[in-house]
C-alpha positions in Angstrom: -21.9 14.1 77.7 -20.1 13.9 74.4 -20.8 15.5 71.2 -18.1 14.0 69.4 -18.9 12.7 66.0 -17.6 8.9 66.1 -15.3 8.2 63.3 -17.4 5.9 61.1 -19.7 8.8 61.1 -17.0 11.1 59.6 -16.1 8.4 57.2 -19.3 7.6 55.9 -19.6 11.3 55.3 -16.1 11.2 53.4 -16.8 8.3 51.3 -20.6 9.6 50.5 -19.0 13.2 49.8 -16.5 11.4 47.4 -19.2 9.8 45.7 -21.2 13.2 44.6 -17.9 14.5 43.6 -18.7 12.8 40.4 -22.4 14.0 39.8 -21.8 17.3 40.1 -24.2 20.5 39.8 -24.5 20.4 35.7 -25.3 16.4 36.0 -28.4 17.5 38.7 -29.0 20.6 36.6 -29.6 18.7 33.2 -31.7 15.9 34.9 -33.9 18.8 36.2 -34.1 20.3 32.6 -35.2 17.0 31.1 -37.3 15.8 34.2 -35.0 12.7 34.1 -34.3 9.9 36.6 -30.7 9.5 38.1 -29.9 6.6 37.0 -26.2 6.6 36.8 -26.8 8.2 40.3 -28.5 5.5 41.5 -26.8 3.1 40.1 -23.2 4.1 42.1 -25.1 4.1 45.4 -26.3 1.2 45.2 -23.0 -0.4 44.1 -21.3 1.2 46.4 -23.7 0.2 48.8 -25.2 2.9 50.4 -28.9 2.4 49.0 -28.6 -0.6 51.2 -27.0 0.4 54.1 -30.5 -0.1 56.1 -30.3 -3.7 54.9 -29.3 -6.2 57.6 -25.9 -7.7 56.5 -27.1 -11.5 56.4 -29.2 -10.0 53.7 -26.8 -9.0 51.8 -27.0 -5.1 53.1 -24.9 -2.7 55.1 -26.3 -3.5 58.4 -26.5 0.2 59.4 -29.0 2.2 61.0 -31.2 5.0 60.9 -28.6 7.5 61.9 -26.1 6.0 58.9 -28.6 6.8 56.8 -29.4 10.0 57.6 -25.7 11.1 57.1 -25.9 9.5 53.6 -28.8 11.6 52.7 -27.7 14.5 54.3 -24.5 14.5 52.4 -26.3 14.0 49.0 -28.0 17.1 49.5 -25.3 18.5 51.0 -23.3 18.0 47.9 -25.6 19.4 45.7 -27.5 16.2 44.3 -31.6 15.5 45.4 -31.5 12.2 47.5 -35.4 11.5 46.8 -34.3 8.8 45.0 -32.7 6.8 47.7 -35.2 7.8 50.8 -38.3 5.6 50.0 -35.9 2.7 49.6 -34.3 3.4 53.0 -37.9 4.4 54.9 -40.0 1.8 53.4 -37.4 -0.5 55.9 -38.4 0.6 58.8 -42.2 -1.1 57.9 -40.4 -4.1 56.3 -37.9 -5.2 58.4 -39.7 -5.1 61.6 -43.3 -6.3 60.7 -42.1 -8.6 57.5 -42.2 -12.2 57.4 -38.7 -13.9 57.2 -40.2 -15.2 53.8 -40.7 -11.9 52.4 -36.9 -10.9 53.7 -35.1 -13.7 52.0 -37.5 -13.6 48.9 -36.8 -9.8 48.4 -34.0 -8.1 50.7 -31.3 -9.7 48.9 -32.4 -9.0 45.8 -33.1 -5.2 46.5 -29.2 -4.7 48.4 -27.7 -5.8 45.1 -29.8 -3.7 43.0 -31.4 -6.7 41.0 -34.8 -4.9 42.8 -35.9 -1.3 43.5 -38.4 -0.6 46.4 -39.2 3.2 46.1 -42.3 3.6 46.1 -45.0 3.8 49.4 -48.6 3.7 47.8 -50.4 5.6 51.1 -51.5 9.0 50.0 -55.4 9.2 47.8 -57.2 12.1 46.6 -60.1 12.5 48.8 -58.0 11.6 52.1 -55.3 13.6 52.0 -53.0 13.4 55.3 -56.1 11.8 56.8 -54.8 8.5 56.3 -57.5 6.8 58.0 -60.1 8.0 55.2 -58.3 6.2 52.4 -60.8 4.3 50.7 -58.7 2.0 48.2 -60.1 -1.6 49.4 -58.5 -5.1 49.7 -61.4 -7.6 49.7 -60.9 -11.1 50.4 -60.8 -13.8 47.8 -59.8 -17.1 48.9 -56.7 -17.1 50.5 -55.8 -13.8 48.6 -57.5 -10.1 48.4 -58.5 -8.1 45.2 -57.7 -4.4 45.2 -59.0 -1.8 43.8 -58.7 2.1 44.6 -56.5 5.1 43.4 -53.3 6.4 44.8 -51.9 10.3 44.3 -48.3 11.9 45.0 -46.8 8.4 44.7 -43.4 9.3 43.6 -40.8 6.8 41.4 -43.4 3.9 40.5 -42.2 4.3 37.1 -38.6 3.5 38.5 -39.8 0.9 40.8 -40.1 -2.6 41.4 -42.0 -3.1 44.4 -44.8 -1.0 46.0 -45.6 -1.0 49.6 -49.2 -0.6 49.6 -51.7 0.2 52.3 -55.1 -0.4 52.3 -58.3 -1.1 54.0 -59.3 -4.6 54.6 -61.9 -3.8 56.7 -64.2 -0.9 56.0 -64.1 2.4 57.8 -67.4 2.5 59.0 -67.4 -1.1 60.4 -64.0 0.0 63.1 -64.4 1.9 66.4 -60.8 2.3 66.3 -60.4 4.0 62.6 -56.7 3.7 62.5 -57.8 -0.2 62.9 -58.5 -2.4 59.1 -56.1 -1.0 57.3 -53.0 -3.6 56.2 -50.2 -3.6 54.3 -48.9 -5.1 51.5 -45.7 -5.8 48.7 -46.4 -5.4 45.3 -44.9 -6.8 42.5 -45.4 -3.2 40.5 -44.2 -4.4 37.6 -46.3 -7.7 37.2 -49.4 -5.4 38.0 -48.5 -3.3 35.6 -47.9 -5.5 32.8 -51.4 -7.5 33.7 -53.4 -3.9 33.8 -54.1 -4.3 37.4 -52.2 -0.9 37.9 -52.3 2.1 36.0 -49.3 4.6 36.3 -50.0 8.8 34.9 -47.2 10.7 35.9 -47.9 14.2 37.5 -46.0 17.3 36.4 -45.0 19.3 39.7 -42.7 22.2 39.8 -39.8 19.9 41.0 -38.2 17.1 39.5 -39.5 14.3 41.7 -41.0 11.9 39.6 -44.4 11.6 41.2 -47.2 9.8 40.0 -51.3 9.0 40.3 -52.1 5.2 40.3 -55.2 3.6 39.3 -55.9 0.2 41.2 -58.3 -2.2 39.2 -58.8 -5.8 40.0 -55.1 -6.1 42.0 -55.0 -9.6 42.8 -52.4 -10.3 45.8 -51.7 -13.7 47.6 -51.4 -14.1 51.6 -47.7 -14.2 51.3 -48.1 -10.2 50.3 -49.1 -9.4 53.2 -47.1 -7.4 55.2 -47.2 -8.1 59.0 -50.7 -8.4 60.6 -54.0 -7.9 58.3 -55.8 -4.8 60.1 -52.7 -3.5 61.8 -51.1 -1.6 58.6 -51.4 1.6 60.3 -49.5 1.1 63.3 -46.8 -1.0 60.6 -46.0 2.0 58.9 -45.8 4.5 61.6 -42.5 2.7 61.6 -41.5 3.9 58.3 -43.1 7.5 59.0 -41.1 7.8 62.1 -37.4 6.9 59.6 -39.0 9.1 57.1 -39.7 12.2 58.9 -35.6 11.6 60.4 -34.4 11.0 56.8 -36.5 13.9 55.3 -34.9 16.5 58.4 -31.4 14.9 57.0 -32.4 15.6 53.4 -33.4 19.4 54.8 -30.0 19.5 57.0 -28.0 18.7 53.7 -30.2 21.6 51.5 -29.5 24.0 54.4 -25.8 23.3 54.5 -25.9 23.4 50.8 -27.4 27.1 50.6 -25.5 28.5 53.5 -22.1 27.4 52.6 -23.0 29.2 48.6 -24.3 32.0 50.3 -21.3 32.6 52.9 -18.9 31.9 50.2 -21.0 34.1 47.2 -21.4 37.2 49.8 -17.4 37.1 50.4 -16.1 37.4 46.7 -19.1 39.6 45.4 -18.5 43.6 45.4 -20.5 46.0 45.4 -20.1 49.8 46.4 -16.4 49.0 46.9 -17.0 46.0 49.2 -18.0 42.4 49.6 -21.9 42.1 50.3 -21.2 39.8 53.3 -19.5 43.0 55.1 -23.5 44.2 55.4 -24.9 42.9 58.2 -28.5 42.9 56.6 -26.6 39.7 54.1 -24.5 38.1 56.7 -27.0 38.2 59.8 -29.6 35.7 57.8 -27.1 33.5 56.4 -25.6 33.1 60.3 -29.3 32.7 61.4 -29.9 29.9 58.9 -27.1 28.3 59.8 -27.5 28.3 63.9 -30.9 26.7 63.1 -29.4 24.2 61.2 -27.1 23.2 64.2 -29.9 23.4 66.6 -32.2 21.0 63.9 -29.3 18.6 63.7 -29.0 17.8 67.3 -32.8 17.1 67.2 -32.2 14.9 64.4 -29.2 12.8 66.3 -31.5 12.2 69.0 -34.8 11.3 67.0 -32.3 8.7 65.1 -30.4 7.2 68.4 -33.7 6.4 70.1 -35.1 5.2 66.0 -32.3 2.5 66.4 -32.8 2.0 70.0 -36.4 1.0 69.3 -37.4 3.7 71.7 -40.4 5.8 71.1 -39.4 8.5 68.5 -42.4 10.1 67.5 -41.9 13.5 68.8 -38.3 13.9 68.0 -38.8 12.4 64.8 -41.8 15.1 64.1 -39.7 17.6 65.5 -36.8 17.0 63.8 -38.3 17.1 60.6 -40.3 20.4 61.3 -37.1 22.3 62.9 -34.9 21.3 60.0 -37.5 22.0 56.7 -37.9 25.6 58.2 -34.1 26.2 58.7 -33.7 25.0 54.8 -35.8 27.0 53.9 -35.1 30.1 55.3 -31.2 29.5 54.2 -32.5 28.9 51.5 -34.5 32.3 51.0 -31.0 33.8 52.3 -29.4 32.5 49.3 -32.0 34.0 47.2 -31.0 37.2 48.9 -27.9 37.3 48.5 -27.5 35.9 44.8 -29.6 38.6 44.0 -30.9 38.4 40.6 -28.5 35.8 39.7 -30.2 33.5 42.1 -32.9 32.9 39.4 -30.3 31.7 36.6 -30.5 28.0 36.5 -26.6 27.7 36.3 -26.1 29.1 40.3 -28.5 26.4 41.0 -29.8 28.0 43.8 -33.4 28.2 42.1 -33.3 24.2 42.0 -32.6 23.7 45.1 -34.6 26.5 46.2 -38.0 24.6 44.4 -36.6 21.2 45.9 -36.1 22.1 49.5 -39.6 23.7 49.7 -41.3 20.0 49.1 -40.4 19.6 52.8 -42.3 22.1 54.8 -45.6 20.3 53.0 -44.4 16.6 52.5 -44.4 13.8 53.2 -46.5 15.5 55.9 -47.5 18.9 56.2 -45.7 21.2 59.2 -48.9 22.3 60.4 -50.0 18.6 61.0 -46.4 18.4 62.7 -47.3 21.2 64.9 -50.6 20.0 65.7 -49.1 16.5 66.4 -46.9 18.1 69.3 -49.8 19.8 70.6 -52.1 17.2 71.1 -49.5 14.3 72.2 -46.4 15.8 73.4 -48.3 18.9 75.3 -51.9 17.5 75.8 -53.7 20.0 74.3 -57.1 19.2 73.3 -57.5 17.6 69.6 -57.6 20.8 66.9 -58.9 18.6 63.6 
């Protein structure tokens, strides 16, 4: 078994790292202070082809796999940036590429690859349903050959910066299906047009980190049959492909964060002198950093396996979920080690530790809580009784 990283993967890492060097800590610190969207960075990613990495070459994209997309996001976060503005456009491809029609792909993918359109919003979560996706109330009711959608979504990120929205809605009522995963459908929505027609209203939500999260109010949204992605009623199954991709990509961002914390903490601990010697000479300082590094290396192996399975079109639910679980936990441990290592300076914005600390905390909770990941592993991998 050969664990050597392919040369092309190292080339991707080097190229993304070089691009990120143009957007140093000061860039991200300023955006965080102003709660601003990284417009210049996203434009640069698009022009370099990285944002269209998963789009097939025939549509003008990079034609790469999840394994390569994972490296892109890992390097962005590992360089001190925040890849949130990039990951959604990648993981939504799990649904669009596998279940979208030829007409939808021809219409949208070339323009997304060129940066003429952005697909960075995924409309699933609702105030009353939370992580119980089958309980969503947003309804798409048949009207002639199309649909009319009404409902509400919450914690939907980047809707103000996105042109398109991948939307999950109920086309059959919850009480009318025996299998509650049935009756859900996915739609590709022209978000800008819907807002202009006042069929979707967007309200920003202030959060503890710069994530551009919003609430959506959907009132009489008119969609055509051409807006349906895949098969009506099978949307839950369709979005699982995006969910698995999402978990792998979130794991990769966590790995990048963790690397950043470990590298910064190790460097600081080696040069910060207290009581006549570097603080890194104390095992109480060095052991948490070393422990975090070991956990990150282990999580990366699970991430790599999950990505390999996804790209091979093999079942990867357990591996994708475990990668997200382990990587987010390892990154959080690394963040805490960095906070302890820097001491009071960790709270000073100029060192960027507190910013990254806030950012990496998100992935313990979202896009799926680690408790739900553990419940999934217990039930679907270990065969334990359902706990919820």
